[in-house]
C-alpha positions, 0 to 999 in steps of 0.5 A: 959671104963670111962669118964675122965674130968681131964687130967693125962698129958699135952700130953693127954690135947694137943691130946684132944684139937687138936681133938676138934680144928679139929672138930670146923674147920670142922664145929662143933658148939662151946659149949662155947662163946669164945672171939677168933675165932681160933679153937685151942683157943675155944677148950681150952676154952671148956676144961677149962669150963668142956664141953669136956671130953675123954674116957679112956679105963680101960685095957691099955694092948696092944696085939700084934698079933702072927706071925708065922715065921721061927726059928731064927738061934742060933750060939754057940761059 
């Protein structure tokens, strides 16, 4: 795993900002002084200040569990 400061996509940026905003709504202290009291804006200000990072797994491979199932019938035409 590695700690990333820069975002590789807008989607990841939104996910990190949303998660941090939820933490702020639940009572976490802001890491920067922000002009707004809205959690979403404070989270964006924290990201812009470089105070928020995310952990990215080095191995992005998704493993599916093996499920035993009956064989699928094959029709020959």
